C-alpha positions, 0 to 999 in steps of 0.5 A, a space after each residue: 497477475 499473481 493472485 496474492 499480489 492482486 489480493 494485496 493491491 485490492 486490500 490497499 486500494 480498498 483502504 485508500 478509497 475508505 480514507 477518501 470517503 471518510 475525508 470527503 476527498 474525490 479523485 479530482 481533489 486527490 489529483 490536485 494534491 498530487 499534481 497529476 491528472 484525474 485519469 492517473 488517479 483512476 488508473 492507480 485506484 484500479 487494482 488490476 492496473 500496473 501501479 507502482 508501490 511509489 504511486 500507492 505511497 504517494 496516494 496514501 501520503 496525500 491522504 495523510 495515511 501511514 503505510 506499514 508492511 508486515 510479513 507473517 508466517 503463512 499458517 499453511 507452513 510448518 514453524 521453523 527456527 530463525 536463522 542463528 545468524 539473524 536471530 529475531 530482529 525487527 527492521 524499522 524504517 524512519 518516516 518517509 523512507 518508503 
């Protein structure tokens, strides 16, 4: 697995687990909320597993969390001017779109 992908998945799962702890929700309760098996939850919470972004979104939703994706320029890359056709624009997705 790509190290950057592994880093992102690990951070996401860490935040899910922190929410589970603060809300006192165990894997069995999360499985009930998602109507799936506890084994599926265990697999999804393993950063090394091949879990889909859809499943990660469902887990976050079941814990009443908002998921935001942000893309930033890598500090190791030199700054570039934005494409004149696109300009500087943000794309907003309505709640539930992802």
